[in-house]
N, C-alpha and C positions, 0 to 999 in steps of 0.2 A: 524585539516585537514582544506584546503583551501578553500575559497568560489571562485566558479566560474560562467560562464555565458553560456547559451545554446542559440543559434540562433533559432528564430522562426520567420519566415516570414519577414527577413531582420530587426528584432528587437534581443534585447538582453533580456533574461530571466534570473535572478539571482537564482543559486542553491547551494548546498551543494555537496561537493565531500569527501568521504570517501575511502581510499587506504588501501586494504590488506597488511600485512607485509609479505614480503620474496615469493611474488608469482609473476611472470614475466608477465603471462598470464591468468587472472582469468576469471570466469563468471561473468556477470554485474548484478547488481539488480538497478531498478530505485524504490526508495520509495515515495510512494503517500501519502501525509500528511493529516490529519485530518481538520476539518473547522477552526482547530485554525491557520492553515498554517505553515509557516516553521519556527519551533521554537527550543529551547533547547532540548525540548522532542525528535523532530524528528532528531535532529542532534546526539543526543546520541544514537538514534536506529539505525541511519545510521553508525555510529562508530561500533555498536557491529554487524552489519553484515560485516562490513569489518574485523573486528576481526576473524569473521566463514569463511573469505576467498573470500570475494566477493568484486569486486570494486562497489561502490554504490554513485547514486547521487540521491538527494533529490531537486526536482525543487520546487520553490517557485510559485504556482499555482495561488498566488493572486497578482502576479507582474504587470497585468493590472490596478490595483488601486492605485498604486504608493506607495511610499514609506508609511510602516506602523507600528504602534508600535506593537512588538511581544506580543502575546497572549501565556498564558498557560493555560491547562485546571485545574478545578476545582473549579470555581466560577461560579454563573449565569450569572454575567456580562460578563466574557469571553464567555461564550455559546452563548448569546443573541449577542454579536459584531461578533464573529465567522458566526452565520446565515445571520446577515447582510450583511457581506462580500460576502458570498456564494449567497446570492440572487443577487448580481451583477454579476455573472459571469454563465455560464451554461456550462454543461457537453461535449457540441461539443467543446469549445474553450480549456478546460481542456485537452480533449483527443488530442487535436491538440499538445497541450504543453506536454503532455507524449511521443506521438509519436516521437516528435522532439528530447526529451530526450534520446528514446530509439535509435535512429539512431546515434546520439552523443555518446553514451556509445559505441555502435559497434565499433565505427570508432578509438577508443581510442586505444593506444599502449598498454596499461595494460589490455585490454579486450580479451576473446578468441573468440568473435563475438555470445555468447549465451547469451540471455537478459532476465530476467524474471521481472514482478511488483510485489511489494508487497504493498498493501495499505490497511488503517486504517480508520475506521468509514467511511465518504465521501469517503475517498482514495479506501476503500475496493469496492465499487459501481464502482469507476474508474477501479480497477484491473479486475472487473468482464466483464464490458465493453470493457476492452483491449483484454480480454480472447476471447472476441465473435467477435470483430471488428478489433482487431490489428495483429502485426504480433511479437510475443515474445514466447520463449520456455516454458513457464509457468507463472503461475501467483497464488498470494495467497491474500486473503482477511481477515482481522480480522475483526470483528464486523461490516462487511460493512452494511449501511443503505442505503434502496431503491432499494436493489437487486431484491425485490419481484415484481418492477413495470417492471424489463427486463427479465424474467423468460423465455418468449418465444424465445429469443436470443440463447437460449441452442443449438438451432439447428446449430448454426455457431460456438459454441465452437469446435476447433481442437485440442487443445493442453491441457496439464494436468492443473487442477486446486483445489486447494485447500481453503476450508473455514474455520475460527475457529470463533466459536459463543457461549457468555454467555447464559445460561439458565435463568439468572436473569436480561439480558439485556431487559430494557423497549422501547427500540427502535428497537428491534427486538422480539416481544412479542410470545407467545407459537403459536397462531396460523399462525403467518407469519413464524416462524420456520417449522411448519409444512409444509406449503404449499412448501417452498424453497426445504425442503427434498423430499418430494413427487415427484416434479419436477425433482429436479436435481440428486438425488441419483443414477437412472438408467442411466445417462449419462456417456458413457465412459470415463476414464480419471479423473474423479469427486471425491474427498473425502471431507466430510463434520465432522468436529469435534467439538462437542458440551462439555461444562464446567459446571457442575452444580451447581456448589456455587459462580459462579461471574456473574456479570453485564457487562455494558459497559466499554471500555475502560481497561479491566483488564490487558493489557501487555504493558501499558506503565512505561518509568524507574520511578523506586522507588516504585513498588507495594510491597504489605506487605501479610503475611498470606495467605488465600487462593487465593486471586490473585497472588501473587510471584509464587505459585505452580501450578496454573493454566499456568501463563504465561511461565514458565521454561518448562512445557511440550510442549505448542503450539508452542515454538520458537525452540526449537528441533525438531519437527516434520516439520517445515518449514526449518530450514537447511538441515535436510536429504532430504526432497522432492528437494530443489534445488540442492544439491549436485547430486542427480540422472538426473536432466533436464539439468544443467548447465556445466556439464564436458564432 
């Protein structure tokens, strides 16, 4: 699938485009990457959503930092470098980038005009904020970090939202999960799924064992949810 660019305030943001086979007008997905940025894992994930029938764009939210070496999860060094990069950006900037991508995707010939965001880790928090502040048909967060800091924004949530959280996730501990569930489960259109045997990042490509089983279930739930909201 080709690389592409999205216009953001008269500048050009790199992105990755994944096109569904044999579907002239599909629902759109803006894929929001982890702190590691747009990498092989996210391109593989974008391809998976395209194979499921969705026109998918994953913008590179680190574009303001210049050309960077790609990071893949799995090492402490990559984690620390990802955190260092994200510390140089802020949610407002990245939400602008995501909103620009949503507009770009809606205007593409292959899109039916209905768009969702799907975010992972940091991207899950941004998907939550898009659900509360943006204009999308639906939003999904996989193990979104920092959502607990924005729970009061649920009053502005007007579209369906789905969350996936591993019960062994050290970045979303039991007390945080409890707060999220207590505040958000009563909200109309909200669904929260937890997975008892897995931790953070369980849905990354290449997962095995319990993570692979949880990822398969979470991904099928997500595809069903997107089909319901984007067709």
